[in-house]
C-alpha positions in Angstrom: -188.3 65.5 -54.5 -185.2 67.0 -53.2 -184.4 63.4 -52.4 -184.9 62.6 -55.7 -183.1 65.4 -57.4 -180.6 64.4 -55.0 -180.3 60.5 -56.4 -180.5 61.8 -60.1 -177.0 64.5 -59.3 -175.3 61.6 -58.1 -175.5 59.0 -60.6 -175.1 61.9 -63.0 -171.6 62.5 -60.9 -171.0 58.7 -61.2 -171.5 58.5 -64.5 -169.0 62.1 -65.0 -166.7 60.1 -63.2 -166.4 56.8 -64.5 -167.2 58.3 -68.4 -163.7 60.4 -67.7 -162.3 57.4 -65.8 -162.8 55.4 -69.2 -161.5 58.2 -71.1 -158.4 58.1 -69.1 -158.0 54.3 -70.4 -158.6 55.1 -73.8 -155.7 57.7 -73.8 -152.7 55.3 -71.7 -153.8 52.2 -73.7 -154.2 54.0 -77.3 -150.8 55.6 -76.4 -149.2 52.3 -75.6 -151.0 51.1 -78.7 -149.2 54.0 -81.2 -146.0 53.0 -79.8 -146.0 49.6 -80.1 -147.4 50.3 -84.1 -144.2 52.5 -84.3 -142.0 50.1 -83.8 -138.4 50.3 -86.1 -137.8 48.7 -89.2 -134.9 45.9 -88.7 -132.8 45.0 -91.3 -130.0 41.9 -91.3 -126.9 44.2 -89.9 -127.9 46.0 -86.8 -130.0 49.1 -87.2 -131.2 51.3 -84.1 -134.5 52.1 -83.0 -136.0 55.1 -85.2 -138.4 57.8 -83.3 -142.3 57.5 -84.9 -143.4 60.4 -87.0 -143.8 63.4 -85.4 -140.8 62.5 -82.9 -137.1 63.7 -83.1 -135.1 61.5 -85.3 -131.1 60.2 -84.4 -130.0 60.2 -88.0 -130.2 58.1 -91.3 -129.0 54.4 -91.0 -125.6 53.6 -92.9 -126.2 50.6 -94.9 -123.2 48.8 -96.5 -123.0 46.6 -99.6 -120.8 45.6 -102.4 -120.6 46.5 -106.2 -123.2 43.2 -107.4 -124.1 42.5 -104.6 -127.7 41.8 -102.7 -128.6 42.6 -99.0 -132.0 42.0 -97.4 -134.0 44.4 -95.7 -136.9 43.5 -93.4 -139.3 45.6 -91.4 -142.0 43.8 -88.3 -144.9 46.2 -90.4 -145.6 46.5 -93.6 -144.1 48.5 -96.4 -146.3 50.7 -98.5 -143.3 52.7 -100.3 -140.3 53.0 -100.9 -138.2 55.8 -102.6 -134.3 55.8 -103.7 -132.2 58.9 -104.5 -130.3 57.2 -107.1 -131.0 54.4 -109.2 -128.4 54.4 -111.2 -126.4 53.4 -108.0 -128.6 50.9 -105.8 -131.7 49.0 -107.0 -134.4 48.4 -104.7 -137.2 45.7 -105.3 -139.9 44.7 -102.7 -139.5 41.1 -102.5 -142.7 40.3 -99.8 -144.7 43.2 -97.6 -142.0 43.3 -95.2 -139.2 42.6 -97.1 -136.7 44.5 -99.7 -134.0 43.3 -101.8 -131.0 46.1 -102.6 -129.0 45.4 -105.3 -125.7 47.3 -105.9 -125.6 48.6 -109.8 -121.9 51.3 -109.4 -119.8 52.2 -106.9 -121.0 55.4 -105.2 -123.8 56.3 -102.9 -126.9 57.0 -102.6 -129.9 57.5 -100.2 -133.1 55.4 -99.0 -136.2 55.9 -97.6 -139.2 53.8 -96.5 -142.4 53.8 -95.2 -144.9 51.7 -93.1 -148.1 51.2 -92.9 -149.1 53.4 -90.1 -147.1 56.3 -91.5 -143.8 56.0 -90.4 -140.6 56.2 -92.2 -136.9 55.0 -91.7 -134.4 57.3 -94.5 -131.4 54.9 -94.6 -127.7 56.2 -96.4 -126.4 52.8 -98.6 -123.0 53.3 -99.7 -122.0 51.3 -102.8 -118.4 50.2 -102.4 -116.3 48.0 -105.6 -114.9 44.5 -104.5 -111.8 44.2 -103.6 -112.0 40.7 -102.7 -110.1 39.5 -105.7 -107.6 42.4 -105.6 -106.7 41.7 -102.0 -106.5 38.2 -102.9 -103.6 38.3 -106.1 -101.4 41.1 -103.9 -101.3 38.3 -100.9 -100.4 35.5 -103.8 -98.4 37.9 -106.0 -96.0 39.7 -103.6 -97.0 36.8 -99.8 -93.9 39.0 -98.0 -95.4 42.6 -98.4 -97.5 44.3 -95.9 -100.0 44.9 -97.8 -103.5 46.4 -96.9 -106.5 47.3 -99.0 -109.8 49.6 -98.6 -112.1 50.5 -101.0 -114.9 53.5 -100.0 -117.5 54.3 -102.9 -115.5 53.8 -106.3 -111.8 54.8 -104.3 -109.5 51.7 -103.8 -106.8 52.9 -101.0 -103.2 50.7 -101.0 -102.0 51.6 -97.9 -98.5 50.0 -96.1 -94.8 48.4 -95.9 -93.0 46.8 -98.7 -89.6 46.2 -99.6 -88.7 48.7 -102.8 -89.9 51.4 -104.9 -90.0 48.8 -107.8 -92.4 46.3 -105.4 -95.4 49.3 -105.3 -95.1 50.3 -108.7 -95.9 46.6 -109.3 -98.6 46.6 -106.4 -100.1 49.9 -108.3 -100.2 48.4 -111.7 -101.8 45.1 -110.9 -104.5 47.4 -108.7 -104.8 49.6 -111.2 -105.9 46.5 -114.1 -108.5 45.0 -111.6 -110.7 48.7 -111.5 -112.7 50.8 -114.0 -110.8 54.0 -113.9 -106.8 54.0 -113.2 -107.4 57.6 -111.7 -109.7 55.5 -108.5 -106.7 53.7 -107.3 -104.6 55.6 -104.7 -101.4 54.2 -103.5 -100.7 55.3 -100.0 -97.5 52.3 -99.7 -94.4 53.7 -97.7 -90.4 52.1 -99.3 -87.6 52.2 -96.7 -84.9 55.4 -97.6 -83.1 55.1 -101.2 -79.4 54.4 -100.4 -77.4 58.0 -100.6 -73.9 58.6 -101.4 -71.6 59.4 -104.2 -70.9 57.5 -107.9 -67.7 57.7 -109.4 -67.4 56.6 -112.9 -64.3 56.1 -114.8 -65.3 55.9 -118.4 -62.3 54.8 -121.3 -63.4 56.1 -124.9 -61.0 54.2 -127.5 -61.3 55.1 -131.5 -59.5 54.2 -134.3 -60.0 55.7 -137.2 -57.7 54.4 -140.6 -58.0 55.4 -144.1 -56.6 54.7 -147.1 -57.1 56.6 -150.8 -55.5 55.2 -154.2 -55.3 57.9 -157.2 -54.5 57.1 -160.6 -55.5 59.0 -163.9 -52.8 60.3 -166.6 -53.6 63.6 -168.6 -51.5 64.2 -172.4 -50.9 67.8 -173.5 -49.1 69.3 -176.6 -47.3 72.4 -175.7 -47.0 75.8 -178.0 -44.9 75.0 -180.8 -45.7 71.8 -181.9 -48.3 71.7 -184.8 -50.9 70.4 -183.1 -51.8 72.9 -179.7 -54.6 70.8 -176.7 -55.0 68.6 -174.3 -56.5 65.0 -173.2 -57.9 64.9 -169.8 -61.1 63.0 -168.1 -60.6 66.9 -165.5 -61.0 65.1 -162.6 -57.0 65.7 -161.2 -56.4 69.1 -162.1 -54.9 69.0 -166.3 -52.6 71.7 -167.0 -53.7 74.7 -168.3 -51.2 75.5 -171.8 -51.1 79.1 -172.0 -51.0 81.4 -175.0 -51.6 80.9 -178.4 -53.2 78.3 -180.8 -50.7 78.4 -183.7 -48.4 80.8 -181.4 -44.0 78.9 -181.1 -44.3 80.3 -178.2 -46.4 79.2 -175.0 -46.5 77.6 -171.8 -48.6 75.3 -169.2 -49.0 75.9 -165.6 -50.0 72.5 -163.0 -52.7 72.0 -160.8 -51.5 70.1 -158.4 -47.5 69.8 -157.0 -48.2 65.9 -156.8 -47.9 65.4 -160.3 -45.7 63.5 -161.9 -44.7 65.3 -164.6 -43.5 64.4 -168.2 -41.8 66.3 -171.1 -40.4 65.6 -174.4 -39.3 69.4 -175.6 -38.2 67.4 -179.2 -41.8 66.8 -179.9 -43.4 69.2 -177.5 -45.3 66.7 -175.9 -46.0 66.5 -172.2 -47.7 63.5 -169.7 -48.6 64.3 -165.6 -49.4 61.3 -163.8 -51.4 61.1 -161.0 -51.1 58.7 -158.8 -51.1 58.4 -155.0 -51.4 56.1 -152.4 -52.4 57.6 -148.3 -52.7 55.7 -145.7 -53.7 57.4 -142.3 -54.4 56.4 -139.1 -55.9 57.8 -135.8 -55.8 57.1 -132.7 -58.0 58.4 -129.8 -57.8 57.9 -125.8 -59.7 59.8 -123.7 -60.4 58.6 -119.4 -62.5 61.0 -118.2 -63.2 60.7 -114.6 -66.6 62.3 -113.0 -68.0 62.2 -110.1 -72.3 62.8 -108.9 -74.4 62.2 -106.1 -76.8 59.3 -106.7 -79.7 60.3 -108.8 -77.9 63.4 -110.2 -77.5 63.9 -113.8 -73.3 64.7 -114.5 -71.6 65.7 -117.4 -68.7 65.6 -119.2 -66.8 67.6 -121.8 -63.3 67.3 -123.9 -63.7 69.6 -126.7 -64.3 73.2 -127.4 -66.8 75.2 -129.3 -67.3 76.2 -132.8 -69.2 79.1 -133.9 -72.4 78.6 -136.2 -74.4 81.5 -137.6 -77.8 81.4 -137.5 -80.3 83.7 -139.9 -83.0 85.5 -138.2 -85.3 87.3 -139.6 -86.4 90.5 -138.7 -90.3 90.3 -139.1 -90.5 93.6 -141.7 -91.2 93.4 -144.8 -88.4 94.0 -147.5 -86.2 94.2 -144.7 -82.6 92.4 -144.9 -82.3 88.8 -142.5 -79.8 89.3 -140.1 -77.6 86.6 -138.8 -76.3 85.6 -135.1 -73.8 83.5 -134.0 -74.3 80.5 -131.7 -71.5 78.2 -130.5 -72.0 74.0 -130.9 -69.4 71.6 -128.9 -67.9 69.2 -129.8 -65.6 66.7 -128.8 -65.6 63.4 -126.3 -69.1 64.4 -124.0 -70.2 62.0 -121.3 -73.8 62.3 -119.6 -74.3 59.8 -117.1 -77.2 59.4 -113.8 -76.5 56.9 -111.3 -79.0 55.8 -108.6 -77.3 53.3 -106.2 -80.0 50.8 -104.8 -80.1 48.0 -102.3 -77.4 45.4 -101.7 -74.8 48.2 -103.2 -76.2 47.8 -107.0 -75.5 51.4 -109.1 -78.5 52.0 -112.1 -77.0 53.8 -114.3 -78.3 55.5 -117.6 -74.6 56.7 -119.4 -74.9 58.5 -122.3 -71.4 58.9 -123.8 -70.4 61.3 -127.3 -67.2 61.7 -129.9 -67.9 64.3 -132.1 -65.2 66.1 -134.4 -65.0 68.5 -136.9 -66.2 67.6 -141.0 -64.7 69.9 -143.0 -65.5 67.5 -146.5 -69.2 68.3 -145.5 -68.2 71.8 -144.4 -71.4 74.5 -145.4 -70.2 78.6 -147.2 -73.0 80.5 -146.4 -72.3 84.8 -147.4 -68.3 83.7 -147.1 -68.1 81.7 -143.7 -67.3 78.4 -143.9 -69.0 76.2 -141.7 -67.9 72.6 -141.0 -70.5 69.6 -140.1 -70.4 67.8 -137.2 -69.2 64.1 -137.4 -70.8 62.4 -134.1 -70.1 58.9 -132.5 -73.2 58.6 -130.0 -74.9 55.9 -127.1 -77.0 55.8 -124.5 -78.1 52.9 -122.9 -79.0 51.7 -119.3 -78.3 48.8 -117.0 -77.4 47.7 -113.9 -74.2 46.7 -112.1 -72.7 46.1 -109.0 -69.4 48.6 -107.4 -66.7 48.2 -109.6 -68.3 46.0 -112.4 -67.4 47.4 -115.4 -69.4 47.2 -119.0 -67.9 47.3 -122.4 -69.6 49.1 -125.4 -68.5 47.9 -128.6 -68.9 46.6 -132.7 -69.4 50.7 -132.8 -67.1 50.6 -136.2 -68.1 52.6 -139.9 -67.0 51.0 -142.5 -67.1 53.1 -145.9 -65.3 52.3 -149.6 -65.5 55.3 -152.2 -64.9 54.9 -155.6 -64.6 57.5 -158.6 -63.8 56.6 -162.1 -64.1 58.8 -164.9 -63.1 58.1 -168.4 -63.4 59.9 -172.2 -65.8 58.0 -174.0 -64.5 55.2 -176.9 -61.2 55.6 -176.9 -61.4 55.0 -172.5 -62.9 51.0 -173.8 -60.1 50.2 -175.7 -58.0 47.3 -174.0 -55.4 47.9 -172.3 -54.6 51.5 -174.0 -57.9 52.8 -172.9 -56.1 52.8 -169.5 -54.6 55.5 -170.0 -57.7 58.1 -171.1 -59.1 56.6 -167.5 -59.2 58.1 -164.1 -59.9 56.5 -161.1 -60.1 57.5 -157.0 -60.2 54.8 -154.1 -60.9 55.6 -151.0 -61.8 53.4 -148.3 -61.8 53.9 -144.5 -62.8 52.8 -141.4 -63.3 53.6 -137.8 -64.1 51.9 -134.7 -65.0 52.7 -130.8 -65.0 51.6 -127.5 -66.2 52.8 -124.5 -65.7 51.3 -121.7 -67.6 52.5 -118.6 -67.0 51.0 -114.5 -68.8 52.6 -111.3 -67.5 53.1 -107.5 -69.1 54.1 -104.9 -67.2 56.5 -103.0 -67.9 57.7 -99.4 -65.8 60.5 -97.8 -62.5 60.4 -95.9 -62.8 60.9 -92.2 -62.1 63.9 -90.7 -58.8 64.2 -89.9 -57.7 62.2 -92.6 -56.0 63.9 -96.4 -55.3 62.4 -99.4 -51.5 62.6 -100.6 -50.9 64.8 -103.5 -49.4 64.8 -107.5 -45.3 64.0 -106.9 -43.8 67.0 -108.8 -40.7 65.9 -110.9 -39.0 69.5 -109.6 -39.5 71.1 -106.6 -40.9 74.8 -105.9 -39.1 77.8 -105.1 -39.4 78.0 -101.3 -41.0 80.4 -99.8 -39.8 84.1 -98.9 -37.3 84.1 -95.5 -38.3 87.2 -93.5 -35.1 88.9 -92.4 -33.7 88.4 -89.1 -35.1 90.1 -85.7 -39.0 90.6 -87.8 -41.9 88.3 -88.0 -43.6 87.9 -89.7 -46.7 90.1 -89.3 -44.2 93.4 -89.1 
């Protein structure tokens, strides 16, 4: 009985040991099988292996594709679920149990999560960039000598590198902005050479010729007091004489309105006539030669003339209050505004605005006893590029005017030949010509120790006072 019990116990121990061995083998091979099942998803690009569910993760992998382009993601195990954070950026299509097709829709970034059959999960960061291949090719074909690099991140296109001039950089930027959905998405980091520095001396000549011709012709007829009929016949244009005295009186007089009239008087018949016959030719010539010096890229101005007071009516803001009048001053004369910029190869880009203005009292305005003259202005504004020392002229600024005024007495003025006596005529012709000649020059400062000679005066100044003998100038 005891021997039989011993055998039973040894069989039990052997069974327990065998069972433990089987459990250990199952655990080892079971973990190996689980590790084999959790082998990672692979894509066409190089991707690191991901850990199984519950193991520490090394972070999501990055996938890059271009708008309107596709990318295939493959997995060694069957895919059960797919999730995209933003379907507007990228579209995911399961084409087979182990393949996913990603289609780029718009520039941006989104997240892609894939679940396998055994429950494992893989996370990707999907970056969809703009297609800049066409832009890069156009820049290389249009500007083959420029070193330009085009990079893209999502919807932002960055231009970098070195270009020959600022004008080329602006053209490359315009080309890039025309090939992206929004101009604000293009960032230019192009480096251009520093612009040349220096000073520019602008020599300007203003030449103005103003010619005018005036012709006046008219007749005023009057019968003086003492005659049987007292009166006057006039068109009223050239200040007709005024008769003093009463109608029917035997004595009286007259007054002349202009000293330039030709006066004819017959005392025997008390008949007088004034004739306005005048021809006037005027000539005005103006020549100014201002020279202005300024730094490249800085604006400079010159004015040779003056300022005249100009009243400004200002309201006090209160109801029924008397508005106040303030005086401001307006400039007139010869004015010059220009902005030079020195370009490579000693070229000068010049923006110039010369102006000639003068007071015009013929169109003056009288306000509460103040006479405010008008301004006659001739102004030019232009831009050009010149080399050092070259000149350009702005001509053809002419103003031709013809003014004719004619007055006549109805009926009497229409009589052939004799009707000229009852007519008055004023003819005014004027012609103004303006010529502007501009010459820019690049100037450089003199070296130290070299002083230019001063102006030569026709007469010498008084010599300095000499100190008495035995005394120094400091005593």
